[in-house]
C-alpha positions in Angstrom: -30.0 85.5 -69.1 -32.5 85.5 -66.1 -33.0 82.5 -63.8 -36.4 80.9 -64.4 -38.4 78.3 -62.2 -39.3 75.2 -63.9 -42.7 73.5 -63.1 -41.6 70.1 -64.5 -39.9 67.4 -62.7 -36.4 68.4 -63.3 -34.3 68.1 -60.1 -32.2 71.0 -58.7 -28.5 70.3 -59.8 -27.1 68.0 -57.2 -30.4 66.8 -55.8 -32.5 63.7 -56.4 -35.6 63.5 -58.3 -38.7 64.6 -56.4 -37.1 67.3 -54.4 -37.7 71.1 -54.6 -38.3 72.3 -58.1 -35.1 73.4 -60.1 -34.1 76.9 -60.7 -32.6 76.8 -64.1 -30.0 79.4 -64.1 -27.4 81.0 -66.1 -24.6 78.6 -64.6 -21.1 79.4 -66.0 -18.0 77.7 -64.7 -14.5 78.4 -65.6 -12.2 75.5 -65.2 -8.7 76.9 -64.6 -5.4 75.3 -64.4 -2.9 73.1 -66.2 -2.8 70.1 -68.4 -4.9 67.8 -66.1 -7.6 70.5 -66.2 -7.2 70.6 -70.0 -7.6 66.8 -70.2 -4.3 65.9 -71.8 -4.1 62.3 -72.6 -7.9 61.6 -72.7 -8.8 60.2 -76.2 -12.4 61.5 -75.4 -11.1 65.0 -75.2 -13.3 65.6 -72.1 -10.9 65.4 -69.1 -12.4 65.5 -65.7 -13.8 69.0 -66.4 -15.9 67.8 -69.3 -17.1 64.9 -67.3 -18.3 67.0 -64.5 -20.2 69.3 -66.9 -21.8 66.4 -68.5 -22.9 65.1 -65.1 -24.5 68.5 -64.3 -26.7 68.3 -67.5 -27.7 64.8 -66.4 -28.6 66.2 -63.1 -31.0 68.8 -64.8 -28.9 71.9 -64.8 -27.4 73.3 -68.1 -24.1 74.7 -67.7 -21.7 76.7 -69.8 -18.3 75.4 -69.1 -15.1 77.0 -70.1 -11.9 74.9 -70.2 -9.0 77.2 -69.3 -6.3 74.5 -68.8 -2.8 75.3 -70.3 -0.2 72.7 -70.4 3.2 73.3 -68.4 1.8 76.1 -66.5 2.6 76.8 -63.0 0.5 78.7 -60.3 2.5 81.8 -61.2 1.5 81.5 -64.8 -2.0 81.1 -63.9 -2.1 84.0 -61.5 -1.0 86.2 -64.3 -3.8 85.3 -66.7 -6.8 83.9 -64.8 -8.8 86.9 -63.8 -8.7 88.6 -67.3 -9.7 85.2 -69.0 -12.5 84.5 -66.4 -13.9 88.1 -66.7 -14.5 87.8 -70.4 -16.6 84.7 -69.6 -18.4 85.3 -66.3 -19.5 88.9 -66.6 -23.2 89.5 -66.5 -23.9 86.1 -65.4 -26.2 85.3 -62.5 -24.1 82.3 -61.3 -20.4 82.7 -62.1 -18.0 80.1 -60.7 -14.4 79.0 -60.9 -12.8 75.8 -60.5 -9.1 75.7 -59.8 -6.6 72.9 -60.1 -2.7 73.3 -60.5 0.5 72.6 -58.7 2.1 69.5 -60.4 4.3 71.9 -62.7 5.3 73.9 -59.7 6.8 70.8 -58.1 8.9 69.8 -61.2 12.5 70.3 -60.8 14.6 72.6 -62.9 18.2 72.7 -62.2 17.7 70.9 -59.0 14.9 73.2 -57.6 11.1 73.3 -57.9 10.0 75.5 -60.7 7.9 77.5 -58.1 8.8 77.5 -54.4 6.1 76.0 -52.1 5.7 79.4 -50.3 5.1 81.0 -53.5 2.7 78.5 -54.7 0.6 78.8 -51.8 0.6 82.7 -51.9 -0.4 82.4 -55.6 -3.4 80.3 -54.7 -4.3 82.6 -51.7 -4.2 85.6 -54.1 -6.4 84.0 -56.6 -9.0 82.9 -54.0 -9.0 86.5 -52.4 -9.6 88.0 -55.9 -12.3 85.4 -56.8 -14.2 86.1 -53.6 -14.0 90.0 -54.1 -15.5 89.5 -57.6 -18.3 87.3 -56.1 -17.1 84.1 -57.9 -17.5 81.1 -55.7 -14.4 78.9 -56.0 -13.7 75.1 -55.8 -10.1 73.9 -55.7 -8.9 70.3 -56.6 -5.7 69.0 -55.3 -2.9 68.3 -57.8 -2.8 64.7 -58.7 0.1 62.2 -58.6 2.4 61.3 -61.5 4.7 58.4 -62.2 7.7 59.7 -60.1 7.6 58.9 -56.4 10.0 61.8 -55.5 7.8 64.3 -57.3 4.7 62.8 -55.8 6.1 63.5 -52.2 6.5 67.1 -53.1 3.0 67.2 -54.8 1.4 65.7 -51.6 3.1 68.3 -49.5 2.1 71.1 -51.7 -1.5 69.7 -51.6 -1.4 69.9 -47.8 -0.5 73.5 -48.0 -3.1 74.1 -50.5 -5.8 72.6 -48.1 -4.6 75.0 -45.4 -5.0 77.9 -47.8 -8.5 76.9 -48.7 -9.5 76.3 -45.2 -8.5 79.8 -44.1 -10.4 81.2 -47.2 -13.4 78.9 -46.4 -13.2 77.5 -50.0 -14.0 73.9 -50.5 -10.9 71.7 -51.3 -11.1 68.3 -53.0 -8.1 65.9 -51.8 -7.8 63.5 -54.8 -4.0 62.9 -54.5 -3.7 60.0 -52.1 -6.9 58.2 -53.6 -5.4 58.5 -57.1 -2.1 57.3 -55.9 -3.5 54.1 -54.8 -5.7 53.7 -57.8 -4.5 50.9 -60.1 -6.3 52.4 -63.1 -4.7 55.8 -62.6 -1.1 54.3 -62.1 -1.4 52.0 -65.0 -2.6 54.5 -67.6 -0.2 57.1 -66.4 2.6 54.7 -66.6 1.5 53.6 -70.1 1.2 57.2 -71.3 3.6 60.0 -70.9 4.4 59.4 -67.1 1.9 62.2 -66.1 -1.5 62.0 -67.7 -3.8 59.2 -67.7 -6.3 58.0 -70.4 -10.0 57.9 -70.3 -10.1 55.5 -67.3 -8.0 57.8 -65.1 -10.1 60.8 -65.9 -13.2 58.8 -65.1 -11.5 58.0 -61.7 -10.7 61.6 -60.9 -14.1 62.9 -62.0 -15.9 60.2 -59.7 -13.8 61.5 -56.8 -14.7 65.1 -57.5 -18.3 64.7 -58.3 -19.9 64.6 -54.8 -17.9 67.7 -53.8 -18.9 69.3 -57.1 -22.6 68.6 -56.5 -22.5 70.0 -52.9 -20.7 73.1 -54.2 -23.3 73.8 -56.9 -26.3 73.5 -54.3 -25.4 76.8 -52.8 -26.1 79.9 -54.9 -23.4 82.5 -55.0 -23.9 85.7 -53.0 -24.1 88.8 -55.2 -21.5 91.5 -54.3 -22.9 94.9 -54.9 -19.5 96.4 -54.5 -17.6 94.0 -56.9 -14.8 95.6 -58.8 -15.7 97.0 -62.2 -15.5 94.7 -65.1 -13.8 95.1 -68.5 -11.0 97.6 -68.2 -10.5 97.3 -64.7 -9.8 93.5 -65.1 -7.6 94.0 -68.0 -5.6 96.4 -66.0 -5.2 94.0 -63.2 -4.2 91.4 -65.7 -1.3 93.5 -67.0 -0.2 94.4 -63.5 0.0 90.7 -62.7 2.0 90.1 -65.7 4.4 92.7 -64.8 4.7 91.6 -61.2 5.4 88.0 -62.1 7.6 88.8 -65.1 5.5 86.4 -67.3 
């Protein structure tokens, strides 16, 4: 679908009424990550990703949102699948984007050790961001949120700091929600009342509100078209299978 300029008073996504006319574009966003991306625990079945997509419609920009969150997945699991899944949804699109959020599962202990070592987690994110840039898919990264376990929260916070450095080096916007949610009574209460990790509707309202200003700023900038982007389809599938072989997943 081609972008088309509207003559009506619909504002550009992320701007206020009365500014420049809106370009209604084929905006597609893949939300890639774990159970927090999937919205586990939300009785509205929206999570923060669904809430952001709804806000975008309210701002006057239709969006096709793909939720690619999978429970219990680590950054290594996501590295093995993300590119193939996103290619199926973002090819032949004039505004393809990727939102990433993961890391909590990396910090969970198994046999006394994190499921994914911090250095590997950072390398996984770096590789995803590099490939996203190569394909011309602007990325936005959301910090891993806190859970009802202070020891794990300390590991999550440290991993979040590593992720922030990776994003800074890649010049990708990073949204640091961890500390704000850690001090949020709504988030803490709902997580504790639930499964110890995921909030209910109120908690997802909180994290969506924290992300929203960054999301709007990110959507204001149209992506740069890469004329030399890797071939889609079979090439992406080959990369996907190579990743699976490399990570053993």
